[in-house]
N, C-alpha and C positions, 0 to 999 in steps of 0.2 A: 541312542537318538543322534541323528546326523546334525552337523553344525548348521545346515540350512534349516532343518526343522526347528532347532533350538532358537535360531534367530527369528523365525516366523512366529513361534510361540511367544518369544520375548516381546515381539512387536505387538501381538494381541494383548498380552498382559499390560504392556505400557499404555496401549490405546484404551483398554478397559479402565485402568487406573486413572488415566487422565480424564476419561469420561465421567468417572465418579466425582473427580475433583471439579470438573468444569460445569457439571449440571447445576449444582447449587448457585454458582456464580451467575450463570445465565438466568436462572430464576430470579435472583436478587435484582437483576437489571430490568426485569419486566415491570411495567407500571400498571396499576389497576385503573381502568377508566373511571372518571368522576362525573357524576351528574348532580348538579346543585340547583335548588330553588333558593334564590336570594331576594331580599326585600330591603327597601329603604323607607324610613318613616320618621317624619318630624312629629313628635308626639305633643308639642305645645305644653310640656310639663304636666300633662294630664288634666289641664284646667277645663277642657271641653268648650265647645262653642256656645253652649247654653248658659255660660257662666261669665258674662262680660266683666263683672267686677272682681273676678278671681276669688270668690268666697272659698276659703280652704275646705269648708265642709262639703262643697259640691264638686271637689276634684274627684276624678274617677279613673284610676289606673286599671281597674278591672275591665273597663270598656276598651282601653288600649290593648290589654292582654287578649281580649276576645277578638279584636280585629286581627291581631297577629296570629292567634290560634286558627282562625278561619282560613288563613292563607297557608298555614303549616310550612313556613320557610325553614330551610336548614341553617341559614345565617341571616340575621337581620341587623342592619345599621340604624341606629336611633340618633336623633338630634333633639336638642332642647330637653335635656334630662337633668332633673334636680337630684341632689343628694343632701339630706339633712338641712334643708333651707326652711326658714319660717314661713315663707309665702306659700309653700306646698305642704305644710303640716309636719315638717321635719322628717318626712318619709325618705327612706333610701330607695329611690325609685328604680334604679337599675337592679338592685338586689331583689326587690319585691317582684319585678317582672321576671327576672331570671328564675326565681323560685316558683313563681306561679306557672311558668311555662316549662320548667325542667330543663333549662339550658345553661351552658357556661356563659360567663360574662367578662367584659373588659370595659374600661372607662377612661376617658381623657377629660379632666377638668379644664374648662376654658378660663374660669376665674373662681376665686374662693371668697367666702364670707369670713368675718371675724370668728375665731374659735369660741365655742360655747361648751357646756358640759356634755352635750351630745356629740360634739366633734366639729370639724370645719365644714360649713355648708359649701356646696359646689354646684356648678352648672356647666354642662358640656355635652359630649357625645359618648355613645356607648355602642357596643357590639354584643349581640347574643348569638350563641352558636350551639347546635346539637353536637358538634364535634369539639374535641379539646382545643382550647386556645393555649398554645405553648409559649407565646411571648406577646408582650404588648408595650407600646411606648406612646407617650403623649408629646406631641410637638406643638409649640406655640407658633401661630402664624402672625405675620406682620400686620400692624395697624397704624393708622395715623395718630400722631401725638396731640393733635388739636382739632377742634370742631370748626367746620366751615359755618359762615353766617346762616342762621335759621335751623341748624341741625340739632336734633335731640342728643342727649348724652349717650344713649345706647348705640348710636351710629358708629362710634369708635370703641365699642366694647371689645374685650379680648376674644379672640377666636383660636380654635385649635383643630388639629387632625389627629385621630386615633389610628395608630398602626398596629396591626396584629398579624401573627402567623398562626394559622389554624391547620391542625393535622387531620386531613380527610383521608382516612384509611391508608395512612402512611405517606401521603403526598402533602407537602407543605404549600398552603395557599396564602398569599398576602392579601389581607382584607383591610380596608380603610373606611372610616366614617368621619365626615367633616360637615361643618356649617360655616359658610363664608359670609363676608360682610354684605351689607345692603347697598354699598356704593361701589361704582365701577373702578374708581382709582385704587381702592384697597384690594378689590378682587383681582385686579391685574397683577399685583405683586403676589397675592396669596396663591393664585393658580400657578404662577411661575415657581414659587417655592414648592408646591406640590409636585410639579413636573420634575424638579430636581430630586426631591425625596424619592419618588417612584423609580427614577432612573437608577438610583443607588441599590435598588432591591432586585434580587434574582428570583426567577420563577413567576408563575401565573399571578396576576393582580386583578383585584376587584375594588374599585373606588366608588363609594356611594355617599350620598348626602344631599343636603339642601344647599345649593350653590348660590341662591338668590340671583341667578343669571339666566337669561334666555339662551337657547341653543345658538342663535345667530349673533350673540354679543361678542365683541372683539376679544375679551379675556378668555373665552372658551377655546380660542385657537391654541393657547398654551397646552391644552390637553387633547389636541386633535389626533395624537397617535393612538388614543384609546377609543374604543368603539362604544357609541351610545346605543344601548340595547333597545331603547324605545324608538330610535330612528331606524335601526338596521335589522331588527329581528324579522324573520320571515313570517311569523305570526304575531300580530300585535293588535291591541285594542284601537278603537276609533278615536279615543280622547288622549291628548298628550298633556294637557294642563293639569297641574297638581295643587294649585292654590287659588282661591280657598277651596275647601273640601266640597265633595259632591259634584253634580253636573254643572254647578254654577262656576266652576273653576275657569280662570282666565289667564293664569300665568304658569308657564312650563319652567319650573325652577328646581325640581328635584330630579336626581340622576342616578343611574347605575352605569358606570363606565367600566369596560373590561379590556385587558390586554388581548392582542390579536390571536393568541393561541386558543382562545375559547371559541367554541362553536355555539352560536345562538340558536335556541330552540323556540322560545316564546317569551314575550314581554308585554306588560300592560300596566296601565294606571288602574288601581282599584278604586272604583267610584264609591266613596265612603260617605253615606248620607246621614249617619247617626250623629255626627259631630263629636266623636271621641277626640278629634283634633281638628285644627283648622287646615290641615293638609290631607290630601289623598296619598296613601302609600303607593309605591310602585313595586312590582315583582317581576322576576325574570327566571327562566329556566335555561341554564347554560351547561356545557359539558366540555370535558377534556378527554382526548383519546387515550 
């Protein structure tokens, strides 16, 4: 064999060998497109709107589960979720709903009760997911240390945001659930804190919750880099208000906000007339290339 032929053959062998080595690397860099149906729902601790005195015997988590099941979301952010509290029959609401729906779960307590034999009662936010939740963190949000004249005690109750990473077919998605204060001065600082938190995170983000703020309120400018699916989706329902529930809604205070790499497919307020909660849930279909 001539030297020229040997060099040519060697070049082919090297090329083939490199091809074998490079093919798996190229495949590893490919990403699988993601399409998600997401949902945000303030469940009012399962008390229902037909139970103004919050009689624990009339609480109905099965009604909440049914509202979620009818929408069949991949990920749902929940607010006003009790765990082991006397007022809600000491039910572990997040575990109950997760098991009922066959989903993974994470939880952020906004505040705790005194410990009992059953454990520490908690109230806060949750996330349920069809996909594995690989990490979760609870962050406490700022609140005022004192009441203004005429305010009820709950106006300065503790608030939190739940941060999770969810593995969607090998892609990590940052998903958050929160419930903000009922006063603008506290929300102004809370939304600024959330802006800072999300800035620290890499990758696609979905922020959901009951913000107790209207889209035009000044504090919402802190989150203006994120897309409000109910405002921007190409296909959306005619109703934007989410509280109180049903067609009687007057206040648009629940949100799904997403980072700009998401493509919006569809979003709507679910008109929930049964009164499983005093909020209408909201749902959106979003995708990543």
